LUMVEX-176182 format. One record per residue (C-alpha): residue number from 1; residue in one letter; x, y, z. Coordinates in pm, 1 decimal. Each point is the difference from the previous one (the first is absolute). Example, Ala and Ser with C-alpha at 12.3 -4.5 7.8 and 13.67 -1.06 7.14 Angstrom:
BEGIN
{k = 1 | r = a | px = 1230.0 | py = -450.0 | pz = 780.0}
{k = 2 | r = s | px = 137.0 | py = 344.0 | pz = -66.0}
***
This chain:
BEGIN
{k = 1 | r = m | px = -7619.5 | py = 9804.0 | pz = 1709.3}
{k = 2 | r = s | px = -152.3 | py = -22.9 | pz = -354.8}
{k = 3 | r = r | px = 147.8 | py = -234.0 | pz = -261.9}
{k = 4 | r = t | px = 148.4 | py = 147.6 | pz = -305.3}
{k = 5 | r = y | px = 125.3 | py = -176.0 | pz = -315.4}
{k = 6 | r = t | px = 334.7 | py = 70.8 | pz = -132.1}
{k = 7 | r = l | px = 142.3 | py = -72.7 | pz = -314.0}
{k = 8 | r = v | px = 365.8 | py = 55.6 | pz = -132.4}
{k = 9 | r = g | px = 116.9 | py = -37.9 | pz = -335.0}
{k = 10 | r = i | px = 340.9 | py = -9.9 | pz = -121.0}
{k = 11 | r = a | px = 130.8 | py = 38.4 | pz = -341.0}
{k = 12 | r = r | px = 259.9 | py = 104.8 | pz = -227.2}
{k = 13 | r = a | px = -3.3 | py = 199.2 | pz = -316.7}
{k = 14 | r = k | px = 92.0 | py = -118.0 | pz = -341.7}
{k = 15 | r = t | px = 295.0 | py = 116.3 | pz = -151.6}
{k = 16 | r = n | px = -100.1 | py = 369.7 | pz = -130.6}
{k = 17 | r = r | px = -349.8 | py = -32.6 | pz = 160.8}
{k = 18 | r = r | px = 45.7 | py = 170.1 | pz = 307.1}
{k = 19 | r = e | px = -168.9 | py = 342.3 | pz = -54.2}
{k = 20 | r = a | px = -295.7 | py = -180.5 | pz = -165.3}
{k = 21 | r = l | px = -24.0 | py = -236.6 | pz = 310.3}
{k = 22 | r = v | px = 25.8 | py = 319.5 | pz = 231.8}
{k = 23 | r = t | px = -279.1 | py = 170.2 | pz = -179.7}
{k = 24 | r = q | px = -203.8 | py = -313.6 | pz = 44.1}
{k = 25 | r = l | px = 61.2 | py = -73.0 | pz = 350.4}
{k = 26 | r = d | px = -78.9 | py = 390.6 | pz = 75.7}
{k = 27 | r = s | px = -329.3 | py = -18.1 | pz = -177.9}
{k = 28 | r = l | px = -108.0 | py = -324.4 | pz = 179.9}
{k = 29 | r = r | px = 106.8 | py = 178.4 | pz = 313.1}
{k = 30 | r = t | px = -202.3 | py = 334.3 | pz = -82.7}
{k = 31 | r = r | px = -301.6 | py = -205.0 | pz = -69.2}
{k = 32 | r = g | px = 17.7 | py = -276.7 | pz = 292.9}
{k = 33 | r = l | px = 23.6 | py = 271.7 | pz = 260.8}
{k = 34 | r = t | px = -351.7 | py = 141.3 | pz = -102.9}
{k = 35 | r = e | px = -174.6 | py = -334.8 | pz = 44.9}
{k = 36 | r = p | px = -217.7 | py = -85.8 | pz = 282.6}
{k = 37 | r = g | px = 206.7 | py = -179.4 | pz = 259.2}
{k = 38 | r = c | px = 351.7 | py = 101.2 | pz = -90.1}
{k = 39 | r = l | px = 214.3 | py = 80.3 | pz = 291.3}
{k = 40 | r = n | px = 331.5 | py = 25.9 | pz = -149.0}
{k = 41 | r = y | px = 141.4 | py = -50.4 | pz = -356.0}
{k = 42 | r = h | px = 343.3 | py = 69.7 | pz = -14.1}
{k = 43 | r = v | px = 271.1 | py = -42.6 | pz = -332.0}
{k = 44 | r = g | px = 382.0 | py = -8.8 | pz = 110.6}
{k = 45 | r = q | px = 292.5 | py = -75.6 | pz = -199.9}
{k = 46 | r = d | px = 281.8 | py = -212.0 | pz = 154.9}
{k = 47 | r = a | px = 276.6 | py = 246.1 | pz = 166.3}
{k = 48 | r = e | px = 276.3 | py = -217.1 | pz = -168.0}
{k = 49 | r = d | px = -145.3 | py = -96.9 | pz = -330.4}
{k = 50 | r = a | px = -213.3 | py = 232.9 | pz = -204.6}
{k = 51 | r = e | px = -156.8 | py = -253.4 | pz = -208.9}
{k = 52 | r = v | px = -192.9 | py = -171.2 | pz = 277.0}
{k = 53 | r = f | px = -323.2 | py = 146.0 | pz = 157.9}
{k = 54 | r = v | px = -225.6 | py = -123.3 | pz = 276.1}
{k = 55 | r = v | px = -357.6 | py = 64.5 | pz = 51.6}
{k = 56 | r = y | px = -134.9 | py = -1.4 | pz = 325.2}
{k = 57 | r = m | px = -404.4 | py = -1.9 | pz = 43.6}
{k = 58 | r = v | px = -203.7 | py = 19.6 | pz = 314.7}
{k = 59 | r = w | px = -378.4 | py = -52.5 | pz = -9.5}
{k = 60 | r = d | px = -262.1 | py = 0.9 | pz = 266.2}
{k = 61 | r = s | px = -151.3 | py = -332.7 | pz = -126.2}
{k = 62 | r = r | px = 89.0 | py = -285.4 | pz = -223.8}
{k = 63 | r = g | px = -319.4 | py = 112.0 | pz = -213.9}
{k = 64 | r = a | px = 135.8 | py = 355.0 | pz = -47.9}
{k = 65 | r = l | px = 324.0 | py = -171.6 | pz = -113.8}
{k = 66 | r = e | px = -157.5 | py = -248.8 | pz = -227.2}
{k = 67 | r = s | px = -201.2 | py = 302.0 | pz = -164.6}
{k = 68 | r = h | px = 316.6 | py = 174.6 | pz = -45.3}
{k = 69 | r = l | px = 153.2 | py = -268.7 | pz = -169.2}
{k = 70 | r = n | px = -286.2 | py = -74.6 | pz = -209.9}
{k = 71 | r = r | px = -86.0 | py = 337.4 | pz = -136.9}
{k = 72 | r = e | px = 41.7 | py = 12.0 | pz = -384.5}
{k = 73 | r = y | px = 318.9 | py = 266.6 | pz = 6.9}
{k = 74 | r = m | px = 172.3 | py = -272.7 | pz = 238.6}
{k = 75 | r = r | px = -91.7 | py = -312.5 | pz = -258.5}
{k = 76 | r = d | px = 149.9 | py = 193.6 | pz = -237.8}
{k = 77 | r = f | px = 346.8 | py = 72.0 | pz = 152.9}
{k = 78 | r = h | px = 13.8 | py = -349.6 | pz = 90.7}
{k = 79 | r = a | px = -65.8 | py = -113.9 | pz = -355.5}
{k = 80 | r = t | px = 264.0 | py = 215.9 | pz = -121.5}
{k = 81 | r = r | px = 245.4 | py = -11.5 | pz = 277.5}
{k = 82 | r = q | px = 241.5 | py = -207.7 | pz = -185.7}
{k = 83 | r = e | px = 118.4 | py = 267.3 | pz = -228.7}
{k = 84 | r = l | px = 126.8 | py = 204.5 | pz = 292.5}
{k = 85 | r = v | px = 107.9 | py = -258.1 | pz = 269.9}
{k = 86 | r = e | px = 274.9 | py = -291.2 | pz = -27.5}
{k = 87 | r = g | px = -120.4 | py = -309.9 | pz = 90.6}
{k = 88 | r = d | px = -321.8 | py = 84.0 | pz = 211.0}
{k = 89 | r = f | px = -95.0 | py = 186.9 | pz = 324.0}
{k = 90 | r = r | px = 52.5 | py = -179.0 | pz = 309.0}
{k = 91 | r = f | px = -279.0 | py = 32.4 | pz = 243.8}
{k = 92 | r = r | px = -27.7 | py = -51.0 | pz = 398.1}
{k = 93 | r = w | px = -307.6 | py = 33.0 | pz = 222.2}
{k = 94 | r = l | px = 91.1 | py = 141.7 | pz = 333.0}
{k = 95 | r = n | px = -179.7 | py = -53.7 | pz = 318.0}
{k = 96 | r = a | px = 71.0 | py = 243.8 | pz = 291.0}
{k = 97 | r = a | px = 263.1 | py = -155.5 | pz = 232.9}
***
């Protein structure tokens, strides 16, 4: 079995910034899915709280994930994410069980 690299991020939209966050996250997902090594890139909304979002990414190598995280559009998003989210994203790395 090959090893994959999974990163999960959870964030809450700031008041009145939900739609702007949705737009940004969808753009990141669309672009990420075209990158080499991307196996899955999903953006979900919490079923009970429409202000909470989960980003779930699976990559075929750590290098592919790091390349994604270091792309200019990702650096730009992370530099401005505080305008869209309360606090910050909580990130978790997942290993296969």
